[in-house]
DRENBA-19241 format. One record per atom (N, C-alpha, C, CB): x, z, y. Coordinates in steps of 0.001 Angstrom, whole numbers, plus 500000, padded with zeros to 6 digits. Last residue first. Glycine has a CB too. Layout:
XZY
...
! end
This chain:
522715527103514778
523145526041514004
522046524837513962
523466526594512604
521557528933516344
522401528135516880
522731526982516129
523412528777517176
520112530101514319
519497529458515436
520294528536516046
519089530327516369
521994531429512733
521080530527512053
520470529448513344
519785531527511224
522849533549514613
523697532146514315
523015530927513502
525001532528513426
520485534850514400
520981534138515586
521788533262515576
521437534768516346
521231536151511836
519992535264511870
520017534298513280
518565536300511838
523391537655512390
523184536988511362
522467535868511349
522787537642510642
522694539406514503
523657538144514668
523599537347513570
525120538468514865
520723541117513308
520478540060514119
521366538992514368
520210540492515145
521418543278511616
521498541865511096
520980540695512231
520535541800509706
520508545515512513
521948545061512821
522284543834512241
522958546013512369
517913545745512455
518030545010513438
519853544735513504
517240545782514723
515935545653509913
517310545780510017
517881545159511206
517908545269508895
513239545353510311
513470546601509635
515221546860509582
512717546487508041
513538543099511806
512529544003512413
513102545472511623
510710543460512017
514708541335510228
515839541855511193
514841543169511824
516473540463512568
513335540047508499
513727541106507889
514602541947508851
514371540721506675
512419537629509934
511716538619509987
512046539906509559
510851538321509532
513879535670508715
514630536425509934
513914537560510180
514746535624511306
512624533992507186
513289535192506483
513690536144507470
514530534813505638
511791532036508706
510790533205508718
511599534322507995
509285532849507912
514485530805510913
513645530853509660
512997532082509664
514415530691508363
514377530989514422
515261531160513083
514278530826511927
515918532800512874
512933530553516744
513275529475515953
514195529682514890
513734528539516699
512375533586517289
511274532559517052
511709531148516192
510734532127518549
514065535547517592
514170534807516364
513055533723516157
514145535783515231
514530537153519934
515112536000519840
515037535314518612
516271536136520167
512589539392519858
514165539706519529
514934538316519530
514379540487517924
510357538323519932
510784538775520927
512192539256520822
509958539615521298
509871537553517065
510032536423518043
510508536925519402
508686535653518225
509726540097516141
510664539281515776
510943538262516869
510309538711514552
507190540690517522
508281541685517590
509710540588517377
508047543034516218
505461538921516094
505690538831517690
507122539628518089
504283539628518562
505419539737513572
505997538333513994
506313538481515496
504889537027513730
504172542077514159
505618542137513569
506220540926513855
505709542378512037
501677541458514843
502304542280516015
503672542116515570
501819543932516206
500744540037512561
500770539233513790
501642539915514996
499261539012514254
500493541908510850
501458541047510687
501902540226512054
501002540190509617
498372543287511762
499598543992511896
500933543061511717
499573545129510856
496113541540511552
496672541857512875
498140542746512981
495528542654513589
496305541470508612
496692540147509394
497229540585510989
495191539044509490
495249544202508327
496407543522507905
497212542440508554
496107543086506902
492630543903509636
493448545046510142
495064544450509499
492785546802509416
490343541818510422
491659541797509480
492512542587510045
492372540455509255
486659541913510714
488010542554510904
489156542161509992
487860543976510768
485254539067512149
485689539777510878
486971540579511314
486017538687509594
483745537390513810
483386538576513773
483815539378512579
482143538558513933
484641534771513877
483566534897512765
483063536564512681
484302534341511173
486290534707516095
485203534066516120
484131534419515095
485543532846516065
488289536495514914
487394536856516103
486216536271515954
487897536483517412
489057534466513009
488575535785512530
487635536602513323
489647536577512321
490395532638514869
489066532309514076
488411533479513258
489362531157513036
492576534415515700
491205533745516589
490104533294515922
491516532506517385
494022534816513481
493363535777514072
492227535352515114
494333536560514644
494707532170512577
493894533046511908
492952534233512580
494747533587511082
496295531567514835
495475530793514588
494301531632513656
496185529624514022
498231533500514536
497604533444515943
496199532762515536
498581532481517165
499430532309512237
498910533664512173
498061533814513591
500199534813511994
500509530055512966
499508530039512144
498479531243512126
500073529860510976
502496530852515015
501357530029515416
500129530070514513
501797528653515517
504060532061512885
503346533035514162
502244532257514931
504552533508515421
505153530131511467
504054530712510848
503489531880511825
504487531241509413
506374528868513414
505474528174513079
504544529149512410
505926527083512363
508675530802514202
507390530375515412
506219530019514680
507727528950516471
510104530696511856
509203531748512149
508150531550513123
509891532783512539
510478527570510609
510673528512511670
509670529763511689
510563527748512954
511950526513507426
510679526707508353
510783527787509247
509418526952507585
514260526311506098
513055525889505326
511853526084506257
512880526740503951
517445525913507634
516391526441507668
515056525877506686
516225526415508976
520789526411506496
519426525418506561
518297525984506471
519293524434505542
522250528687506242
522284527760507386
521242526786507590
523407527062507344
520844531728505110
521195530354505016
521068529641506197
520478529723504077
521471535117505252
520852534175505862
521451532876505534
520820534436507182
520888537249502518
522114536490503155
521217535201503792
523491535968501856
518551538440501564
519814539088501110
520947538357501906
520025538967499456
516726536623502226
516798537646503095
518029538540502849
515575538377503024
517029534592500449
517332534308501966
517572535623502903
516056533482502594
516634535687498241
517865535377498210
517971534994499858
518203534225497047
513636536521498901
514475537508498570
515992537000498730
514126537973497175
512263533975499253
512674534577500384
513471535915499862
511412534847501349
511537532532496417
512255531960497739
512889532820498672
511345531268498557
510298534883494879
511826534065494554
512308533509495500
511877532966493593
508313535512496924
509228536495496390
510752535844495866
508421537211495150
507096533087496966
507559533648498012
508677534725497946
506539534084498568
505965532800494109
506869532091494674
507826532754495928
506130530985495061
506280536322492694
505325535119493254
506539534098493770
504097535670494714
506009539886491395
506619538331491385
505506537377492072
506938537726489659
504658542073491164
505105541821492299
505804540166492513
506045542980492501
504096542263488305
503051541783489246
503500541731490791
501810542725489102
506931540550486663
506099541457487095
505049541079488003
506770542352487589
508359538061486688
507531538545485750
506682539436485639
507975538750485088
511190539522488536
510454538255488052
509666538644486593
511650536920487817
512351541739489338
510938541607489467
510163540503488766
510692541493490769
515005541084488821
514735542149488165
513191542166488311
515513543359488669
515506538724490611
515675538786489273
514816540008488505
517162538906489079
515110539924493212
514020539093492691
514148538720491226
513927537852493486
517379541692493147
516069542173493367
514944540939492720
515910542475495098
519997540822493510
519405541132492061
517824541411491874
520125542428491528
520852540933496123
520660539814495518
520363539696493975
521675539174495829
520742543861496421
519573543029497037
519561541821496245
519732542666498631
521312546566494847
522095545428495163
520821544197495432
523277545091493792
520724549682496297
520035548538495458
520939547158495823
518238548338495940
520705551510498325
522043551499497484
521824550263496571
522321552981496535
518788551973500096
518762552648498808
519798552505498196
517840552322498002
518667549911501822
519062551375502591
519181552333501161
517572552070503920
518087547644500217
519400547851500840
519866549175501137
519449547195501988
515215548431499539
516093548420498573
517670548486499206
515773547167497727
514212548186502405
514255549364501363
515216549343500527
513174549483500563
514512545332502865
515265546544503660
515207547767502965
514667546849505065
513002544517500688
514429544123500803
515084545053501684
514622542708501316
510553545421501786
510899545755500421
512437545226500451
509849545002499224
510083544146503957
510393545700504247
510922546248502734
508820546648504849
509990541446503034
511055541982504025
511390543319504193
510758541654505222
507790541419501521
508981541324500976
510256541738501899
509049540000500525
505473541806503657
506232542992502399
507365542824501969
505630543116501061
505948539256504824
506351540642505524
506606541637504655
505335541200506420
505212537885502731
506615537700503080
507113538663503805
506869536583503728
502708538389502504
503291538812501320
505017538834501723
502804537714500011
501400537879504898
501396539314504521
502367539545503332
499925539790504139
501942534984504631
502536535985505896
502233537348505602
501863535695507422
500555534273502390
501887533891502396
502536535028503536
502035532177502810
497768535047503191
498432535536502007
499773535372502355
498071534843500701
497310533476505379
497161534895505305
497761535316504203
495858535351505326
497848530965504563
498992531414505357
498693533116505517
499058530504506935
495558530451502929
496971530241502182
497785531154503128
497617528496502097
493484530536504796
493286531363503774
494850531637503109
492172530676502768
494237528438506200
494382529528507028
494287530924505981
493177529434508241
493934526382504280
495052526656504775
495123528000505439
495368525672505562
490846526583504428
491617526819503393
493006527017503568
491447525930502609
490455525615507342
490086527045506958
491007527530505667
488411527112506567
491420522937506859
492246523737507800
491942525196507577
491975523342509300
489478521921505014
490958521961504444
491832522838505454
491641520347504310
487193522199506688
487254523080505393
488938522993504882
486049522375504065
487000520168508710
487480521675509002
487691522565507788
486423522425509887
484448518386507330
485242518603508186
485506520066508742
484892517810509014
483281519751503969
483295518845505032
484685519002506072
481905519100505809
485624520312501179
484210520517501845
484327519510503029
483876522200502399
487783520591499754
487061522018499824
485693521754500629
488070523255500676
489632518552497588
488597518610498747
487704519806498853
487687517457498657
493107518636496877
491651519214496631
490742519156497724
491674520631496255
495697517742495140
494844517487496240
493465517831496009
494919516159496614
498801518728493680
497202519002493749
496802518603494964
496721520488493566
501274517761494062
500894517844492756
499239518221492619
501854518916492085
502340515316496414
501424516165496013
501046516388494524
500422515819496660
503585512786496997
504213514077497404
503720515324496830
504108514230498772
501796510890496316
503384510497496142
503938511897496363
504077509256497346
499327511812496476
499869512167495249
501556511627495372
498904511415493967
498410510457498865
499185511667498888
499753512227497720
498487512587499384
497235508289497767
498406508054498584
499110509344498569
498078507569500034
494812509343496733
495783508675495680
497258508540496598
495096506943495083
493502510511498925
494057511228497925
495294510602496987
492946511555497144
492529508604500243
493478509264500888
494134510042499812
492957510059502015
490073507878498929
490895506747499537
492395507378499425
490402506348501234
488875510383498647
489092509397497613
489993508511498027
487956508720497208
488102510748501524
489041511737500688
489564511097499633
488372512966500132
486361508773502092
487662508813502871
488664509343501956
487597509699504187
484228509795500792
484756508404500311
486088508474500908
483871507018500816
483690512364501903
483993512127500409
484905510963500274
482677511851499554
484959513421505066
484127512571504248
484654512468502897
483990511238504823
486558516575505054
486287515401505494
485252514726504378
487629514657505745
489528518750503954
488385518735504410
487789517154505394
488470520078505184
491923519732501778
491506518675502395
489844519037502844
491761517390501392
495339520774500697
493794521172500747
492916520400501938
493689522864501030
497627520034498474
496953519902499646
495633520156499839
497097518864500006
500803521699497589
499374521754497216
498711521126498602
498830523422496799
503392519566496259
502811520278497372
501235520442496762
502974519364498934
505505518245494427
504259519342493897
503544520002494973
504830520608492993
507529516860494786
506124516114494532
505229517147494077
506161514892493398
510191517744495418
509614517868494142
508347517160493743
509417519129493961
509780517587498262
510563516675497454
510730516792495927
511785516712497963
507612518989498660
507523517532499128
508436516925498297
507850517239500650
508444521717498135
507564521048497378
507340519627497677
506443521688497428
510722522018499819
510826521943498489
509835521294497540
510960523079498164
509314522363501907
510148521198501909
510441520933500530
511400521350502726
505942523802501267
507261523698501893
508063522601501799
507982524598501505
503635524688500295
504685524442499176
506156523964499817
504082523209498112
500660523029501584
501529524278501019
502385523945500107
500786525347500399
499176521342504226
499885521469502908
500367522902502638
501107520508502863
495959519750505410
497203520763505683
497679520960504314
496813522299506441
494208517739506069
494704517705504788
496142518560505005
494841516087504218
490970516378507241
492187517433507582
492765517678506302
491730518922508285
490098513272508075
490520513951506782
491575515152507391
491335512742505596
487991511230509609
489221512002509733
489123513149508445
489310512737511367
487125507914509952
486910509044509611
488321510120509705
486300508837508303
486124505676512735
486933505996511494
486647507466511548
488620505564511506
484687504786514725
484048504617513747
484967505266512536
483677503197513696
486063505088517533
486440503814516802
485540503771515461
488118503791516434
485007507280518951
485937506132519510
485816504678518629
487592506703519434
483307508858517015
482944508181518401
483495506947519075
483171509051519301
485326509496515305
484218508536514830
483476507896515977
483171509283513938
486742510987517051
487420509703516488
486450508894516027
488408509913515372
485219513050517841
485926511979518884
486300510858518285
487181512451519572
484943514447515433
483779513633516081
484064512803517155
482768514457516566
487464515228514711
486514514110513701
485633513630514547
485617514721512361
487980517067517074
488675515603517030
488153514717516132
490095515628516686
486201518961516280
485896518292517454
486566517051517396
486233519030518633
487166519846513626
485896519108513888
485662518408515252
484821520040513718
489624520747514638
489679519787513826
488189519206513820
490245520261512516
489025522988516044
489503521814516889
489521520641515896
491023522067517590
487870524626514126
486964524129515077
487502522759515774
486716525254516120
490433525122512567
489284524217511939
488244523752513040
488442525072510749
493478524437514237
492450525244513998
491212524387513521
492192526053515215
496272523025512329
495292523253513436
494182524149513172
494723522031513844
498927521600510649
498037522749510809
497554523293511936
498496523648510331
498974518142509697
499408519405510610
498324520360510400
499580519083512281
498092516072508089
498677517025507575
499159518518508426
499668516324507064
495184514107508256
496344514932509139
496697516156508566
495907515308510609
494522510720507981
494612512004507233
495623512846507754
494873511811505814
492095508778509162
493365509368509246
493420510470508558
493766509620510461
490388505434508406
490363506952508317
491843507165508600
489810507627506802
490333503011509622
489229503461508501
489347504905508557
489495502894506874
491116500563512023
491515501756511496
490338502461510706
492045502598512607
490470498220513489
490340498225512042
490609499554511484
491239497240511420
493080498725515931
491875497933515389
491733498046514093
491900496557515637
493481501744517538
494131500817516539
492840500054515829
495138501723515368
493038503772519122
492971502524519585
493459501339518643
493674502550520758
493759506194517823
492274505862517816
492013504342518491
491435507081518713
496373506333517659
495785505908516669
494231505629517009
496046506831515632
497602505560521202
497011506318520025
496676505759519025
496031506936520237
498226504534523786
498436503991522507
498529504696521392
499383503368522500
497652507707525139
498001506194525357
498607505685524154
498998505931526563
495926509948522919
496740509507523830
496801507971524002
497940510037523543
494709510233520112
493655509967521724
494677509794522725
492510511483522364
496759510741518524
495428510007517974
494834509993519525
494325510991516581
498742512409519577
499037511006518877
497784510257518344
500012511217517615
497541514402521178
498337512957521958
498554511897520853
500084513322522691
496353515648519163
495683515066520349
496151514049520844
495585515803521312
498566516749518092
497844516000517339
497025515175518097
497183516699516490
499724518010520098
500565517178519446
499598516120518775
501489517973518450
497594520182520286
498057519041521243
498804518030520890
498714519451522202
497861521455517685
496725520575518141
496756519728519315
495686521320518341
501222520854516427
500154521831516803
499007520855517301
500666522973518008
503163519215515117
503190520752515111
502169521436515412
504029521254515871
502325516728512635
502798517065513961
502767518630514088
501900516351515082
501704514310510362
502227515499510251
502742515981511413
503081515526509351
499582511724509236
500387512164510338
500758513836510071
499501511874511797
498673508489508169
498811509900507806
499831510316509002
499410510166506148
496877505994506860
497216506269508191
497303508060508024
495947505558509376
496622502902504931
496551504482504964
497334504875506190
497209505232503582
497044500167505391
495831500696504415
495649502307504425
496161500237502772
497218499124508573
497842499794507523
496767500083506673
498622500986507911
497151497209510730
496960496560509576
497374497468508393
497686495291509616
498691499685512929
498012498235512753
498136497583511524
498530497266513681
500079501781512992
498918501943512196
498159500672511987
498059502933512789
502331501406514746
502281501832513435
501426501484512531
502226502890513402
500827500787517031
501458499734516493
501697500180515262
502581499272517162
499598503523517599
498774502480517273
499317501007516705
498077502307518433
502067504968518128
501161505147516836
500405504142516627
500279506250516825
504883502913519070
503688503623519423
502972503904517915
502714502678520539
506940501391517891
507214502326519098
505968503205519662
507733501415520299
508094501681514604
507496501000515784
507368501879516971
506149500464515456
510211500977511710
509741502015512836
509061501124514097
511189502985513449
509884500763508266
509927500161509366
509501501166510641
509090498970509178
511855502029505468
510902502246506426
510963501317507674
511003503598506802
514564502405504097
513340501193503938
512174501176504795
512668501232502571
516560503617504810
515935504001503398
515117502965503129
515109505355503301
516965503342507255
517899502908506525
517481502617504917
518939503872506715
514566504378508366
514788502961508293
515630502446507436
515145502510509343
515601507029507619
514213506460507062
514195504881507426
512801507291507820
517505507438509741
517610507512508163
516538507021507399
517765508851507696
516021507137512194
516939506074511747
517498506356510161
518213506020512848
513954508605513108
513758507658512205
514851506900511638
512970506889512689
514935510229515093
514624510893513486
514221509985512630
513486511983513356
515275508755517677
516478509134516561
516071509626515132
517386510348517134
512735508931518718
512893507780517964
514177508177517285
512919506409518800
510509511370518961
511799511237519306
512464510167518312
512464512622519285
507738510874518037
508049511083519435
509508511091519958
507494512293519770
507858508251515653
507849509704515954
508141509592517375
508908510649515109
506251506152512884
506561506610514451
506866507991514865
505422506327515286
506690503849510328
506833505029511060
506848505161512529
507862505512510682
505367502336507418
505932502250508928
505622503379509655
505391501079509750
506079501357504210
505978502657504985
506568502029506393
506952504083504254
505069500623501294
505593499715502339
505217500865503501
504778497995502456
505486502499498246
504681501929499514
505442501295500455
503966502952500276
507101503181496074
506812501721496379
505923501352497484
506254501119495261
507582505941496059
506512505355495018
506195503888495242
505109506147495112
509649506083497925
509940506107496604
509002505578495470
510189507321496389
508047505969499982
508875504903499794
509497504854498440
509845504909500782
506875508494499738
506202507254499792
506782506089499552
505716507105500828
509211510188499921
508662510219498767
507550508927498771
508084511683498542
509960509730502514
510989509297501536
509968509307500152
512480510457501478
508086510769503968
507984509385504016
508736508839502844
508481508845505315
508223513519503143
507081513016502889
506989511366502884
506239513631503820
510821514112504619
510700513877503178
509324513502502679
511130515067502468
509570513669507436
510490513042506839
510616512862505378
511415513523507239
507514515812507443
507014514462507526
508029513651506925
506694514008508934
508706518500507401
507955518013506307
507643516444506221
506721518746506330
510076518268509971
510704519142508667
510053518619507284
510312520920508814
509126515196511312
509745516730511271
510227517106510019
508726517839511630
507952512911512201
508941512944511070
509870514334511110
509918511576511190
505084511436512635
505557512580512679
506865512820511797
504523513376512373
502929509071511257
503307509582512532
503779511171512306
502019509414513589
502750506187509120
503205507757509097
503531508110510620
504686508051508056
501138503861507423
501565504415508547
501685505789508620
500865504048509448
501541501845504486
501114503121504913
501821503567506254
501375504114503794
500293499514502508
500865499717503690
500387500996504365
500647498586504480
500758499969498775
499976499983500084
501004499806501252
499120501404500269
! end
């Protein structure tokens, strides 16, 4: 298929590589043109605007940082909504459910195309292994068309309901992940202060009730900061802020999530917003700030 892909960040670039590996013709656009060079060398073609990238495409996908970025790519000058013959857009970005529903209505009114909200879970490793979980909302026929393309990098693609349902499901995912990672951070600090070899903690807990993918991924990265980030702390804070705002709209008390929000804000205030999420361990171990600030400089 001919696939247009907008947004070549931490997740978008490896998604494009998987699409190329699956034999698709991929046309890319990114706000910062330099990021496309390696993908062009791998076989992608670069265009100067989202609309130009999507022209004649069988599938249109995007993965950008937040709702304003999504709005600019779709509804801005030379945006996707102005593409002749556009049938649907699948958005892998993580944005609020109510905003998604608004964008879906605007897109349909502008050009008759369908919007599929398709946020993901599994991180860069999940993209590279082709095992991402994709949770979707939107029109069933458009979802059926999009899901086959997404399987180039996803192990599970699930339609959860109408527009916004995918984003709401992603917020459930982030609630669980954020609270788990912050619990892991405190456990790592507790272990270190009590003379435990932290590098063995994930191995010791493997198979027990405390075991999880976050445990196996983040304990080694909290034991020692890694130079290559797998996702910024600021991204999780953005999602937790969205969770809390949606909870307030739903008249739902989420005291644990509120506490998580405050701890992430503390870490951001310590200069760690652009460090990896594992840097949240510095809230309990401030003596390690230099270790994670070096990661930001890298």
